[in-house]
C-alpha positions, 0 to 999 in steps of 0.5 A, a space after each residue: 539486504 535493502 530492497 530497491 524502490 524500483 522492485 517494489 513499485 513492480 511488486 506493486 505493478 503486480 499486485 494491481 495485476 492480480 498477482 501477489 507478491 509472494 511470485 514476485 519475490 518469492 524465487 528467490 533471485 537476488 533483487 534486480 539492479 538499482 534503476 537510475 533516476 528518474 530523469 527530471 522530466 519524467 513525470 511524477 504523482 501528482 503529491 497528496 495535499 496537507 490533509 484528505 482522503 486518497 489510496 495508499 499502499 501500505 507496505 513492509 519489509 521496504 525503507 524509504 530513503 527517508 529516515 524512519 519517523 520515532 513511534 508505532 504504527 510506523 508503515 511504508 507508503 506508496 501513493 497508489 494510482 488507477 491504472 489507467 493513469 498510470 505511465 504505462 497503463 495496464 491492462 485494467 483488470 485491476 483499479 489500482 496500482 504504482 507508477 516507476 515515479 511513485 516515491 516511496 514515504 513514510 505514513 503512521 497509523 494513529 493509534 485511535 485510528 478507525 479500521 475496516 478490513 475485509 480480508 487481508 487484516 481481518 482475522 481468519 476465523 471470521 469469513 462470513 461478514 466481511 463487506 456489504 451488499 456494494 463490496 465494501 469491507 465491515 470487520 471493525 479493527 483497530 490501528 494496532 490491527 492492522 500495522 500488524 497485518 501489513 508486517 505479517 503480509 507478503 502482498 501491499 495492502 491497498 486502502 483509502 485514508 483520511 490522513 493529515 501531514 504531520 510536521 516531519 512530512 509523516 502521512 498520519 492516518 485518523 480513518 482506512 478502509 481496505 480496497 479490495 483488488 479485483 483478482 487480487 488473493 487472500 493472502 492466507 
């Protein structure tokens, strides 16, 4: 069964508010009806440039409309926006969210990507040294372990990424640092 983009975006918004997406989708209720396409005048997020840094949610269990690119390390993503800049701002107890107009796209975590995790994609046995004094993740891991963590997770994982855009439009991630949300729950 295909999960609608609106359901995913609703789930991402709940995560930004500190609510686990598993609670939102685990009730056993049927997925909501697909929403109508946004009107041409509806605001949409500014697309990411061809090269740079940005904030994205990597997700699993949903499929963007575009065909899946070939190769390993390919995951759906949604561009993250500061909560205060969303179309319908939410209480600012989370720093990042997703506009309901944000399309899902494909990202590829490059095999040699530099990855720093702290909560969702670090091994369970690592407890005491996941964050530095400023709260930034410090656990260095592999691109493969990040992809595995996203695929097992019931919640999207927010990352600050360094990227280029491939010829096929895929976001090619060369650097990724997990960004813990305030009030985010440990998925364990």
